[in-house]
C-alpha positions as CSV (number, residue, x, y, z in Angstrom):
1,M,-5.6,-119.2,-23.6
2,Y,-8.3,-122.0,-24.2
3,R,-10.3,-120.1,-21.6
4,N,-9.5,-117.0,-23.5
5,R,-11.1,-118.6,-27.3
6,F,-14.0,-119.7,-25.5
7,L,-14.9,-116.5,-24.0
8,L,-14.2,-114.7,-27.1
9,F,-16.5,-117.1,-28.7
10,I,-19.4,-116.3,-26.5
11,I,-19.2,-112.2,-26.9
12,L,-18.8,-112.8,-31.0
13,S,-22.2,-114.6,-30.8
14,L,-23.6,-112.8,-28.5
15,T,-22.8,-109.6,-30.8
16,F,-24.0,-111.7,-33.9
17,C,-27.6,-112.5,-32.2
18,A,-27.7,-109.4,-30.9
19,S,-27.5,-107.9,-34.6
20,V,-29.7,-110.5,-35.7
21,F,-32.8,-109.3,-33.2
22,A,-32.1,-106.0,-34.3
23,Q,-32.9,-106.2,-37.8
24,T,-36.6,-105.5,-38.4
25,F,-38.3,-104.4,-41.9
26,S,-41.2,-102.4,-42.0
27,I,-43.2,-100.2,-44.3
28,V,-42.8,-96.2,-43.7
29,P,-46.9,-95.6,-43.4
30,P,-48.1,-94.0,-46.6
31,R,-50.1,-90.4,-46.5
32,N,-53.3,-89.8,-48.3
33,V,-52.1,-88.7,-51.7
34,V,-54.5,-86.6,-54.6
35,E,-55.6,-88.5,-57.9
36,G,-53.5,-87.8,-60.5
37,R,-50.1,-87.4,-58.5
38,N,-46.9,-89.0,-57.9
39,F,-46.4,-91.2,-54.8
40,N,-43.7,-93.0,-52.8
41,I,-43.8,-96.2,-51.2
42,T,-40.7,-96.6,-48.8
43,F,-39.7,-100.2,-47.1
44,R,-37.1,-99.7,-44.3
45,L,-35.1,-102.9,-43.7
46,S,-32.4,-102.0,-40.3
47,D,-29.4,-102.8,-39.7
48,G,-29.2,-105.5,-42.4
49,E,-28.6,-105.8,-46.1
50,A,-30.8,-107.2,-48.7
51,N,-31.8,-107.7,-52.4
52,P,-34.5,-105.2,-53.4
53,P,-38.1,-106.5,-52.3
54,S,-41.0,-106.8,-55.4
55,A,-42.8,-103.7,-56.3
56,P,-46.3,-104.6,-54.5
57,E,-49.4,-103.9,-57.2
58,L,-51.5,-101.0,-55.7
59,A,-55.2,-101.1,-57.3
60,G,-56.0,-98.0,-58.9
61,C,-52.4,-97.2,-59.0
62,T,-49.2,-97.7,-61.5
63,L,-45.7,-98.2,-60.9
64,L,-43.4,-95.3,-62.6
65,Y,-40.4,-96.7,-61.6
66,G,-38.1,-98.5,-58.7
67,P,-37.1,-99.5,-56.4
68,S,-34.3,-97.0,-55.5
69,T,-32.0,-96.8,-52.8
70,S,-31.0,-95.0,-49.9
71,T,-28.7,-95.9,-46.5
72,M,-28.2,-93.8,-43.8
73,Q,-26.1,-94.5,-40.2
74,S,-25.7,-92.9,-37.5
75,T,-23.4,-93.1,-34.4
76,Q,-23.9,-92.1,-31.2
77,I,-22.0,-91.7,-27.8
78,I,-23.6,-91.6,-24.2
79,N,-22.0,-92.2,-21.2
80,G,-19.4,-93.4,-23.2
81,K,-20.7,-96.0,-25.1
82,M,-21.1,-95.5,-28.4
83,S,-24.3,-96.9,-30.6
84,S,-24.9,-97.0,-34.2
85,T,-27.4,-97.4,-36.5
86,Y,-27.8,-98.6,-40.2
87,S,-30.7,-98.4,-42.5
88,I,-31.6,-99.4,-46.0
89,D,-34.8,-97.6,-47.7
90,Y,-36.5,-99.3,-51.0
91,S,-38.4,-96.8,-52.6
92,F,-41.2,-97.1,-55.4
93,T,-43.0,-94.3,-57.8
94,Y,-46.5,-95.1,-58.8
95,R,-48.8,-92.7,-60.0
96,A,-52.7,-92.2,-57.9
97,D,-54.8,-92.9,-61.1
98,T,-58.2,-93.7,-59.5
99,A,-59.5,-92.4,-56.0
100,G,-60.3,-94.8,-53.2
101,D,-59.3,-97.0,-50.6
102,V,-55.7,-98.5,-51.7
103,D,-54.5,-101.0,-49.3
104,V,-50.5,-102.3,-49.2
105,P,-50.3,-105.8,-48.8
106,A,-47.2,-107.3,-46.9
107,V,-44.1,-107.2,-48.6
108,S,-40.9,-109.8,-47.5
109,V,-36.7,-109.6,-48.2
110,S,-34.9,-112.3,-47.0
111,C,-32.0,-111.3,-45.0
112,N,-29.1,-113.5,-43.2
113,G,-30.7,-116.3,-44.3
114,K,-34.0,-114.6,-42.7
115,T,-37.1,-114.0,-44.3
116,F,-38.5,-110.3,-42.9
117,T,-41.9,-109.3,-43.9
118,S,-43.5,-105.5,-43.3
119,R,-47.3,-105.2,-42.2
120,P,-50.2,-104.0,-44.1
121,S,-50.7,-100.9,-45.0
122,H,-53.3,-98.5,-45.8
123,F,-53.7,-95.2,-47.6
124,K,-56.3,-93.0,-49.8
125,I,-56.3,-91.6,-53.2
126,L,-58.3,-88.4,-52.6
127,P,-60.4,-86.8,-55.6
128,G,-58.9,-84.1,-57.6
129,D,-59.7,-80.1,-56.3
130,N,-63.3,-78.8,-58.1
131,P,-61.9,-77.0,-61.6
132,Q,-62.9,-73.5,-59.9
133,S,-60.0,-73.7,-57.7
134,S,-57.8,-76.0,-59.4
135,A,-56.2,-72.9,-61.3
136,Q,-54.5,-71.7,-58.0
137,Q,-52.9,-75.2,-56.8
138,G,-49.3,-76.1,-57.2
139,H,-47.7,-79.0,-56.3
140,G,-49.0,-81.1,-53.5
141,G,-52.6,-79.5,-53.4
142,I,-51.0,-76.1,-52.4
143,P,-51.7,-72.9,-53.8
144,S,-48.1,-71.7,-55.0
145,Q,-49.3,-68.3,-56.5
146,P,-51.4,-65.6,-54.5
147,T,-54.7,-64.0,-55.9
148,P,-53.8,-60.5,-58.0
149,S,-54.4,-58.4,-55.1
150,G,-52.9,-61.0,-52.4
151,R,-56.8,-62.1,-50.9
152,I,-56.8,-65.3,-48.8
153,S,-59.8,-66.6,-50.0
154,D,-62.3,-68.4,-46.9
155,D,-61.7,-71.6,-48.5
156,D,-58.3,-71.8,-48.4
157,L,-58.4,-71.8,-44.5
158,L,-60.3,-73.8,-42.3
159,V,-60.6,-74.3,-38.8
160,R,-63.2,-76.8,-37.8
161,V,-64.9,-78.2,-34.4
162,S,-66.4,-81.5,-35.4
163,F,-68.1,-83.9,-33.3
164,S,-67.5,-87.8,-34.3
165,K,-71.4,-88.2,-33.5
166,S,-74.7,-86.4,-34.5
167,S,-76.4,-86.7,-30.9
168,V,-75.9,-89.0,-28.0
169,Y,-77.6,-89.4,-25.0
170,E,-76.4,-87.8,-21.7
171,Q,-73.5,-88.9,-19.8
172,E,-72.7,-90.9,-23.1
173,P,-69.2,-90.3,-24.5
174,V,-68.2,-88.1,-27.7
175,V,-65.1,-87.4,-29.1
176,A,-64.8,-83.5,-30.4
177,T,-62.0,-82.7,-32.6
178,I,-60.3,-79.0,-34.0
179,K,-58.9,-79.3,-36.6
180,V,-57.1,-77.1,-39.2
181,Y,-57.3,-76.9,-43.0
182,T,-54.6,-75.5,-45.1
183,K,-54.0,-75.2,-48.6
184,Y,-51.0,-72.3,-47.8
185,D,-48.2,-73.0,-45.5
186,I,-48.2,-71.2,-42.1
187,S,-45.2,-69.6,-40.5
188,S,-47.0,-68.9,-37.4
189,F,-50.5,-70.1,-35.5
190,L,-51.7,-68.5,-32.2
191,P,-54.6,-68.8,-30.8
192,T,-56.6,-65.9,-29.0
193,S,-59.4,-67.3,-27.8
194,Q,-60.4,-70.9,-27.8
195,P,-64.1,-72.4,-28.2
196,A,-65.9,-73.5,-25.0
197,F,-67.7,-77.1,-24.2
198,E,-69.8,-75.7,-21.9
199,G,-72.2,-78.7,-20.4
200,F,-69.8,-81.1,-20.4
201,L,-67.6,-82.7,-18.6
202,M,-64.0,-82.5,-20.0
203,E,-61.1,-85.1,-21.1
204,E,-58.3,-84.2,-23.3
205,L,-57.0,-86.5,-25.2
206,P,-53.0,-86.5,-26.8
207,V,-52.2,-85.8,-30.2
208,T,-49.6,-85.1,-32.4
209,L,-48.7,-82.7,-34.8
210,E,-48.8,-84.5,-37.8
211,T,-50.0,-83.4,-41.0
212,S,-52.5,-85.1,-43.6
213,M,-53.9,-85.1,-47.0
214,E,-57.4,-84.4,-46.4
215,H,-61.0,-84.2,-49.3
216,Y,-63.4,-81.7,-48.0
217,N,-66.0,-79.8,-49.7
218,G,-64.4,-81.0,-53.0
219,Q,-61.2,-79.5,-52.0
220,N,-58.0,-81.0,-51.1
221,Y,-56.3,-79.9,-47.5
222,H,-53.2,-80.3,-45.7
223,T,-54.7,-80.9,-42.1
224,A,-53.5,-81.1,-39.1
225,V,-55.4,-82.2,-35.8
226,L,-54.8,-79.3,-32.9
227,K,-56.9,-80.4,-29.9
228,K,-59.0,-83.3,-29.4
229,L,-62.0,-84.1,-26.3
230,L,-63.6,-86.9,-24.8
231,L,-66.7,-85.0,-23.8
232,Y,-69.6,-86.2,-21.4
233,P,-72.9,-84.1,-21.8
234,Q,-74.3,-83.4,-18.4
235,R,-77.8,-81.7,-19.5
236,S,-80.4,-82.6,-22.8
237,G,-81.1,-80.7,-25.3
238,K,-78.9,-78.7,-28.4
239,L,-75.4,-77.8,-26.8
240,S,-73.8,-75.4,-28.8
241,V,-70.0,-74.9,-29.3
242,N,-68.9,-71.2,-29.3
243,S,-66.2,-70.3,-32.6
244,G,-62.5,-69.7,-31.0
245,S,-60.3,-67.2,-33.0
246,Y,-56.6,-67.7,-34.3
247,D,-54.3,-65.1,-35.2
248,V,-52.4,-66.6,-38.8
249,T,-49.0,-65.6,-40.3
250,I,-49.8,-67.5,-44.3
251,V,-46.9,-68.0,-46.7
252,Q,-47.3,-66.8,-50.2
253,Y,-45.3,-67.2,-53.4
254,E,-45.2,-64.4,-56.2
255,T,-43.3,-64.6,-59.0
256,V,-40.3,-62.2,-59.6
257,N,-38.6,-61.9,-63.1
258,M,-34.9,-62.1,-63.1
259,G,-34.6,-61.1,-66.8
260,F,-33.4,-64.2,-68.3
261,F,-36.0,-66.3,-66.2
262,R,-38.3,-65.9,-63.2
263,T,-38.2,-67.1,-59.8
264,Q,-40.5,-67.3,-56.6
265,R,-39.7,-65.6,-53.0
266,P,-42.2,-65.9,-50.1
267,V,-44.2,-63.5,-49.0
268,E,-46.2,-63.9,-45.2
269,R,-49.1,-62.2,-45.1
270,Q,-51.1,-62.1,-41.2
271,V,-54.5,-63.5,-41.2
272,T,-57.6,-64.0,-38.4
273,T,-60.1,-66.4,-39.2
274,S,-62.5,-68.2,-36.7
275,S,-63.6,-71.6,-36.1
276,N,-67.4,-72.7,-37.0
277,A,-70.1,-72.6,-34.3
278,A,-70.7,-76.3,-33.7
279,S,-73.6,-77.9,-31.8
280,I,-74.5,-81.1,-31.0
281,L,-78.0,-82.7,-30.2
282,V,-78.3,-84.6,-26.2
283,N,-81.3,-86.6,-26.3
284,A,-82.7,-87.0,-22.4
285,L,-82.4,-90.0,-20.7
286,P,-85.7,-92.3,-21.0
287,E,-88.2,-91.5,-18.2
288,P,-89.4,-93.0,-15.9
289,R,-86.0,-93.7,-14.8
290,P,-85.5,-97.0,-12.4
291,V,-85.1,-97.0,-8.8
292,G,-81.2,-96.8,-8.3
293,F,-80.2,-95.3,-10.8
294,S,-77.9,-92.4,-10.4
295,G,-76.3,-91.4,-13.5
296,A,-74.3,-94.4,-15.0
297,V,-74.1,-94.7,-18.7
298,G,-72.2,-97.5,-20.7
299,S,-71.8,-101.0,-20.1
300,F,-70.8,-102.4,-16.5
301,T,-70.5,-105.6,-14.6
302,V,-70.7,-105.7,-10.5
303,E,-68.6,-107.9,-8.1
304,T,-68.2,-107.8,-4.0
305,E,-65.2,-108.9,-2.1
306,L,-64.9,-109.5,1.4
307,D,-61.8,-109.5,3.0
308,P,-61.1,-111.6,5.5
309,E,-62.7,-114.4,5.4
310,I,-63.1,-115.0,9.1
311,I,-64.3,-112.0,10.7
312,R,-64.4,-111.5,14.5
313,T,-65.8,-108.9,17.1
314,N,-63.6,-105.7,17.3
315,E,-61.5,-106.6,14.6
316,A,-61.6,-104.2,11.0
317,A,-63.1,-106.3,8.3
318,V,-63.3,-104.3,4.4
319,Y,-66.4,-105.0,2.8
320,T,-65.6,-104.0,-1.2
321,Y,-68.2,-102.8,-3.7
322,I,-66.3,-103.3,-7.4
323,I,-68.0,-101.5,-10.5
324,K,-66.1,-102.5,-13.9
325,G,-67.3,-101.7,-17.4
326,R,-66.6,-98.7,-20.2
327,G,-68.6,-95.8,-19.7
328,N,-68.2,-92.6,-17.9
329,I,-66.8,-94.8,-15.2
330,K,-64.6,-91.5,-13.7
331,Y,-67.8,-89.7,-13.0
332,L,-70.0,-92.3,-11.0
333,N,-71.8,-91.9,-7.5
334,E,-70.5,-93.9,-4.4
335,P,-72.9,-96.7,-3.8
336,T,-74.7,-96.7,-0.5
337,V,-74.8,-100.0,1.2
338,Q,-76.7,-100.9,4.6
339,F,-75.2,-102.8,7.1
340,P,-76.9,-104.7,10.0
341,S,-77.5,-103.8,13.2
342,G,-74.8,-104.4,15.7
343,I,-71.8,-103.5,13.0
344,D,-70.0,-100.1,13.2
345,T,-69.5,-98.9,10.2
346,Y,-66.5,-96.1,8.9
347,T,-66.5,-93.4,5.9
348,P,-65.9,-95.5,2.3
349,K,-63.3,-94.9,0.4
350,T,-63.1,-94.8,-3.4
351,D,-60.5,-95.7,-5.4
352,I,-61.4,-94.9,-9.3
353,K,-58.8,-96.5,-12.5
354,A,-59.5,-95.1,-16.1
355,N,-58.0,-95.5,-19.2
356,I,-58.9,-94.6,-23.0
357,I,-59.9,-96.9,-24.9
358,G,-61.1,-96.9,-28.9
359,G,-58.9,-94.3,-30.3
360,G,-59.7,-92.0,-27.4
361,S,-63.5,-92.6,-28.1
362,N,-64.5,-94.2,-24.2
363,M,-63.7,-94.8,-21.3
364,S,-63.0,-98.0,-19.5
365,G,-61.7,-99.1,-15.9
366,S,-62.8,-99.9,-12.4
367,Y,-64.8,-98.0,-9.5
368,R,-63.9,-99.5,-6.3
369,T,-65.4,-98.6,-2.9
370,N,-63.8,-99.8,0.2
371,F,-66.4,-100.0,3.3
372,T,-64.6,-101.1,6.5
373,F,-66.7,-102.2,9.4
374,V,-66.2,-103.4,12.8
375,P,-68.5,-106.1,14.4
376,Q,-69.2,-105.5,18.0
377,E,-71.8,-108.7,18.1
378,I,-71.3,-112.7,18.0
379,G,-73.3,-113.9,15.6
380,N,-74.6,-114.4,11.5
381,F,-75.4,-110.8,9.6
382,T,-76.3,-110.5,6.1
383,I,-74.8,-108.0,4.2
384,E,-77.8,-106.6,1.1
385,G,-76.5,-106.4,-2.4
386,V,-76.9,-103.4,-3.7
387,P,-78.4,-104.0,-7.1
388,F,-76.7,-101.6,-10.0
389,V,-78.7,-100.1,-12.8
390,Y,-77.4,-98.4,-15.5
391,F,-78.2,-96.9,-19.0
392,N,-77.0,-98.5,-22.1
393,P,-76.6,-96.2,-24.9
394,E,-76.4,-99.0,-27.3
395,S,-79.8,-101.2,-26.7
396,R,-81.4,-97.7,-25.2
397,K,-82.4,-99.6,-21.8
398,Y,-81.9,-99.4,-18.6
399,E,-80.0,-102.8,-17.1
400,T,-79.5,-104.1,-13.4
401,V,-76.8,-105.9,-12.2
402,D,-78.2,-108.4,-9.4
403,V,-75.5,-108.2,-6.9
404,P,-75.8,-111.2,-4.4
405,N,-76.2,-110.5,-0.4
406,T,-73.0,-111.6,1.3
407,D,-73.3,-113.7,4.4
408,I,-71.0,-113.4,7.2
409,K,-70.6,-115.1,10.9
410,V,-68.9,-113.3,13.3
411,L,-67.0,-115.1,15.9
412,K,-65.6,-114.2,19.1
413,G,-62.8,-111.9,18.5
414,N,-60.8,-109.7,21.5
415,S,-62.7,-107.8,23.9
416,V,-62.6,-104.6,25.1
417,A,-63.5,-103.9,28.9
418,S,-65.3,-100.8,29.8
419,A,-63.5,-100.1,32.7
420,V,-59.8,-101.3,33.3
421,R,-57.6,-101.0,36.0
422,Q,-54.1,-99.8,36.2
423,T,-52.6,-102.5,37.2
424,D,-54.0,-104.5,34.0
425,I,-51.8,-102.3,32.0
426,D,-49.0,-104.4,30.0
427,N,-45.4,-103.5,31.1
428,S,-44.0,-103.7,27.8
429,I,-46.4,-100.6,26.9
430,D,-44.5,-97.9,27.0
431,D,-47.0,-95.7,25.5
432,I,-49.6,-95.5,27.8
433,L,-48.8,-94.4,31.6
434,H,-50.9,-94.3,34.5
435,I,-52.4,-91.3,36.2
436,K,-50.6,-89.8,38.6
437,A,-51.9,-88.5,41.8
438,I,-50.6,-85.6,42.7
439,V,-49.5,-85.3,46.4
440,P,-50.8,-82.5,48.8
441,G,-48.1,-80.0,49.0
442,N,-46.2,-80.9,45.2
443,Q,-48.6,-78.8,43.3
444,H,-46.2,-75.9,42.8
445,R,-43.0,-78.3,42.2
446,E,-44.5,-80.1,39.4
447,L,-46.2,-77.4,37.3
448,S,-42.8,-74.6,37.6
449,Y,-40.3,-77.5,37.4
450,H,-40.0,-77.1,33.3
451,F,-40.2,-73.2,33.1
452,Q,-37.5,-72.5,35.8
453,S,-35.0,-75.0,34.0
454,G,-32.2,-73.9,31.6
455,F,-33.2,-76.3,28.8
456,Y,-36.6,-74.8,28.1
457,W,-35.2,-71.1,27.2
458,M,-32.4,-72.4,25.1
459,A,-34.8,-74.4,23.1
460,Y,-37.1,-71.4,23.1
461,M,-34.6,-69.5,21.9
462,L,-33.8,-72.2,19.1
463,V,-37.2,-72.0,18.2
464,A,-37.5,-68.6,17.6
465,I,-34.2,-68.3,15.7
466,I,-34.9,-71.2,13.3
467,L,-38.8,-69.1,13.1
468,I,-36.4,-65.8,11.4
469,L,-34.7,-67.8,9.5
470,L,-37.8,-69.3,8.1
471,I,-38.7,-65.8,7.4
472,V,-35.8,-64.9,5.6
473,I,-35.4,-67.5,3.4
474,Y,-39.4,-66.9,2.3
475,R,-38.9,-63.5,1.8
476,R,-36.0,-64.0,-0.6
477,H,-38.1,-66.7,-2.2
478,I,-40.5,-64.2,-2.4
479,R,-38.2,-61.6,-4.3
480,L,-36.5,-64.1,-6.5
481,E,-40.3,-65.2,-7.8
482,A,-41.2,-61.9,-8.7
483,D,-38.7,-61.8,-11.5
484,V,-39.8,-63.9,-14.1
485,A,-37.8,-62.5,-16.9
486,G,-34.6,-63.4,-14.8
487,R,-35.9,-67.0,-14.1
488,K,-36.7,-67.2,-17.7
489,L,-33.6,-65.7,-18.7
490,A,-31.8,-68.5,-16.8
491,K,-33.2,-71.4,-17.5
492,A,-33.7,-70.3,-21.8
493,N,-30.5,-72.1,-21.8
494,R,-31.2,-75.3,-20.3
495,V,-34.7,-75.6,-21.6
496,A,-33.3,-74.9,-25.5
497,N,-30.7,-78.1,-24.5
498,K,-33.6,-80.6,-23.0
499,R,-35.5,-79.8,-25.9
500,L,-33.4,-80.3,-28.7
501,K,-32.1,-83.7,-27.4
502,E,-36.3,-84.5,-28.1
503,A,-35.6,-83.1,-31.5
504,R,-32.0,-84.9,-32.1
505,E,-33.9,-88.6,-31.2
506,Y,-36.5,-87.9,-33.8
507,M,-34.1,-87.4,-36.1
508,N,-32.5,-90.2,-35.1
509,R,-35.3,-92.5,-35.8
510,H,-35.9,-90.4,-38.8
511,E,-39.3,-89.3,-37.6
512,N,-39.3,-86.2,-39.2
513,D,-42.6,-84.8,-39.1
514,K,-42.2,-85.1,-35.0
515,F,-38.7,-83.6,-35.6
516,Y,-39.5,-80.7,-37.5
517,A,-42.7,-80.1,-34.7
518,S,-40.4,-80.7,-31.7
519,L,-37.8,-78.2,-33.3
520,A,-40.0,-75.1,-33.6
521,R,-41.6,-76.0,-30.0
522,T,-38.2,-75.3,-28.8
523,L,-37.3,-71.9,-31.1
524,W,-40.3,-70.3,-29.8
525,G,-39.9,-71.6,-26.2
526,Y,-36.8,-70.5,-26.2
527,L,-36.9,-67.0,-27.8
528,S,-39.5,-66.3,-25.8
529,D,-37.8,-67.1,-22.7
530,K,-34.3,-65.5,-23.6
531,L,-36.3,-62.0,-25.1
532,S,-38.9,-62.3,-22.6
533,I,-41.6,-62.5,-25.2
534,S,-45.0,-63.2,-24.5
535,A,-47.2,-65.9,-26.0
536,S,-49.8,-63.3,-27.4
537,Q,-46.4,-61.1,-28.8
538,L,-44.2,-64.0,-30.1
539,T,-44.3,-63.2,-33.9
540,R,-41.3,-62.9,-36.6
541,D,-41.2,-59.0,-36.3
542,N,-41.0,-58.6,-32.6
543,V,-38.3,-61.4,-32.5
544,S,-36.4,-59.8,-34.8
545,L,-36.4,-56.2,-33.1
546,K,-35.8,-58.1,-30.2
547,L,-32.6,-60.1,-31.2
548,E,-31.3,-56.8,-32.6
549,D,-31.6,-55.2,-29.6
550,Y,-30.3,-57.9,-26.9
551,G,-27.1,-56.8,-29.9
552,L,-27.2,-59.7,-32.1
553,D,-26.4,-58.2,-35.7
554,G,-28.4,-58.8,-38.6
555,E,-26.7,-61.8,-40.3
556,K,-27.1,-63.8,-36.9
557,T,-30.2,-62.7,-36.7
558,H,-31.3,-63.3,-40.6
559,R,-30.4,-67.1,-39.7
560,V,-32.2,-67.5,-37.1
561,L,-35.2,-66.0,-38.6
562,N,-34.6,-68.6,-41.5
563,V,-34.5,-71.5,-39.1
564,L,-37.8,-70.7,-37.9
565,D,-39.2,-70.2,-41.3
566,E,-38.1,-73.7,-42.5
567,C,-39.5,-75.6,-39.4
568,E,-43.0,-74.2,-39.5
569,M,-43.2,-74.4,-43.4
570,A,-41.9,-77.8,-43.4
571,R,-44.7,-78.8,-41.1
572,F,-47.3,-78.8,-44.1
573,T,-44.9,-79.8,-47.1
574,P,-44.4,-83.2,-48.1
575,V,-41.2,-85.1,-46.9
576,H,-37.8,-84.2,-46.5
577,S,-34.5,-86.2,-46.9
578,D,-32.5,-87.0,-44.1
579,D,-30.0,-84.8,-45.2
580,E,-32.1,-82.0,-44.9
581,V,-33.1,-82.8,-41.6
582,S,-29.7,-83.0,-40.3
583,K,-28.9,-79.5,-42.1
584,I,-32.0,-77.7,-40.3
585,Y,-30.4,-79.2,-36.9
586,A,-27.2,-77.9,-36.8
587,E,-28.5,-74.7,-38.1
588,A,-31.0,-74.5,-35.1
589,C,-27.9,-75.6,-32.6
590,E,-25.7,-72.7,-34.3
591,A,-28.5,-70.1,-34.1
592,I,-28.9,-70.9,-30.3
593,N,-25.2,-70.6,-29.6
594,S,-24.6,-67.4,-31.4
595,I,-27.1,-66.1,-29.4
596,E,-25.7,-67.3,-25.7
597,N,-22.4,-65.8,-27.2
598,V,-24.0,-62.6,-27.2
599,K,-22.0,-60.3,-24.9
600,K,-24.2,-57.9,-23.0
601,H,-22.3,-55.3,-21.7
């Protein structure tokens, strides 16, 4: 009995400790806002309850009211194990009075006798739009009324290619960003041709589909990064990037007179836009280039290793030349090391480990070259260190890393005789046999023995049967691979369920922007595979026609299109409530199920 009480006490203590360690208090990262508009600052307490925190003082802002409190609890069962999360949001509403940078200080709350403090944050208050365009802007800086002709101005939708630097040296890294600027909701965005970065070596950087507010050319836009690249220019001069082309579906809102009141309805318009043709000045590396320079640009160090320390004749050893630092480390040339006579060398092997650093602005890592050698003579030898020469763009000078010589002492090892008698072979070695002399008169028996055995012909037939089976299986595989539409149809539902799982995880973590982006990708990809529509033909009208041909009735087709519209519009609209997120997720699941339940005749 006492033992059971003790175990119960231990379980309750561990449960309490786990709940305490799971508690967190953080700020929901604020976004940039426009001068004169209201915005919210939200703090989130997970798995705990506390008194509301005091409102932080923000420079250039006026507190209007708060805090307003909202709670969320979710429960999920995975592999028979139930887990639940609980969180409380404390929101403060401010008015942005003055444009500029705003720092959000740390805020503290007390929960279960402990004090939790959020991290400081930062955002910008952007100046308002120029007067000539403000008349057509609605809430959040997005035009809510189209022009009388429905025309979309060139200033309403932009795709810009920009470089992080205006000029660089050859092989010096520079970041190129392709970003969309919009004042309208976008229901679809399909690239027809991407900008070509000729004259560069490229490393594609990861991007998120999160939107933010940005002030550009006197106007406020919702922006999203489409692509981000780390570039290494390979030649000097002015390198240009051609413009890309994009097919965009814009959502405008027109006023409808309903008699006693007016309302607005969305109207989609097809737009083709192009990105700008950007260029960057690439400076040639200074002349004359020093001896030993092979194109390394950045900041590097060099070290050498020798393994093993005790070296003997006829035994392999490894001399390693290691370059570390940041720059074009992934594109360095293999160093040339001269070994003294009396040492046999083998083809060197290279191992490169590179990581993106500085938010994607540079690359660091190591470049290891292993030189395997086998000394054939006893004595003292010296491997001359090869200096490493590189160009440092910060100092604009060539710099040399001196590598010290490596002295090695070779001791006597196991010698290999030039001629070995058969009696010298160790009896324990079973993979080396003596050469058998052919006895006169027995040549026919030795040569024809295997061909006369039944085992030989059985093995021959078995190999032939296996070859025929492989040919049949390969032809069937080719036939199945050719049926692209059938494979996509079979995988459509499975892929959709897998991606819906990713969207559900974002929903549970309250990452609404990532949730909408993931849900939109899932639905478009599912419809492309299920209806056999190529990416270039994946438009709202084509999906509607294909769904009707597939056998889906008009009401269910409308529901599917409505879910697509809400997902695409949500990526360029302000923050949505958790109830709206849960609702759109349920509608997406229902839309996929309705398509899967269509009975084909």
